[in-house]
C-alpha positions in Angstrom: 62.5 140.8 71.7 64.1 139.5 74.9 67.1 138.4 73.0 67.5 141.8 71.5 67.5 143.5 74.9 70.1 141.0 76.2 72.3 141.8 73.3 71.9 145.6 73.7 72.5 145.3 77.5 75.7 143.4 76.9 76.9 145.9 74.3 76.4 148.8 76.7 78.2 147.2 79.6 80.9 145.6 77.5 81.1 142.8 80.1 82.2 139.4 78.8 79.9 136.5 79.2 81.1 133.4 81.0 81.5 131.6 77.7 83.7 134.4 76.3 85.8 134.4 79.4 86.2 130.6 79.1 87.6 131.1 75.6 90.4 133.3 77.0 91.3 131.0 79.9 91.4 128.0 77.6 93.7 130.0 75.3 96.3 130.3 78.0 95.8 126.9 79.7 99.3 125.9 78.8 102.7 127.1 80.1 104.1 127.3 76.6 101.2 129.5 75.4 101.9 131.9 78.3 105.6 132.0 77.3 104.5 132.7 73.7 102.3 135.6 74.8 105.1 137.1 76.9 107.5 136.8 74.0 105.1 138.4 71.6 104.8 141.3 74.0 108.5 141.8 74.0 109.0 141.3 70.2 105.9 142.6 68.4 105.7 141.2 64.9 107.7 138.1 65.6 107.3 135.1 63.3 106.8 131.5 64.1 110.5 130.9 63.3 111.5 133.6 65.7 109.3 132.1 68.4 110.8 128.7 67.8 114.3 130.0 68.1 113.6 132.0 71.2 111.8 129.2 73.0 113.9 126.3 71.6 110.8 124.5 70.4 109.5 122.6 67.5 107.9 124.5 64.6 104.8 122.3 64.5 104.2 122.6 68.2 104.5 126.4 68.3 102.3 126.7 65.2 99.5 124.7 67.0 99.9 126.8 70.2 99.7 130.0 68.1 96.6 128.7 66.3 94.9 128.2 69.7 95.9 131.7 70.9 94.5 133.2 67.7 91.3 131.2 68.1 91.0 132.4 71.7 91.3 136.0 70.4 94.6 136.7 72.3 96.9 137.0 69.3 96.5 138.7 65.9 98.3 137.7 62.7 99.5 140.1 60.0 100.5 138.6 56.6 103.5 140.2 55.0 104.2 138.2 51.8 105.4 134.8 52.9 106.0 136.0 56.5 103.3 135.9 59.2 103.8 138.4 62.0 102.2 138.0 65.4 100.9 140.7 67.6 99.0 140.7 70.9 95.3 141.6 70.6 93.9 144.2 73.0 92.5 141.3 75.0 95.9 139.5 74.9 97.4 142.6 76.5 94.7 142.8 79.1 95.1 139.1 79.9 98.9 139.4 80.3 98.3 142.4 82.7 95.9 140.2 84.6 98.4 137.4 84.9 101.1 139.8 86.0 98.9 140.8 88.9 99.6 137.3 90.4 103.3 138.0 90.6 104.6 138.7 94.1 105.9 142.2 94.7 
């Protein structure tokens, strides 16, 4: 019964647990992944090839970074035939906004 109340309380407050927050921070724990997030924000629906061209990087490297961003819940994929388009998840958008708050103004 205690577990059920914990679950219900977390659903009401919509606060992330430390474990969930850790997943997001690990997802952006690399400068290249931060660049990818910012690029996806500018070019919604971009493919891995497009990201590789824009960042002048290796396909395999970018694919691995995207896999980690998807696993962290910061990027969503949409399959269009043979193409895979990438979009920021709502949490990806929030995380970029959070990172922008560190920029000096």
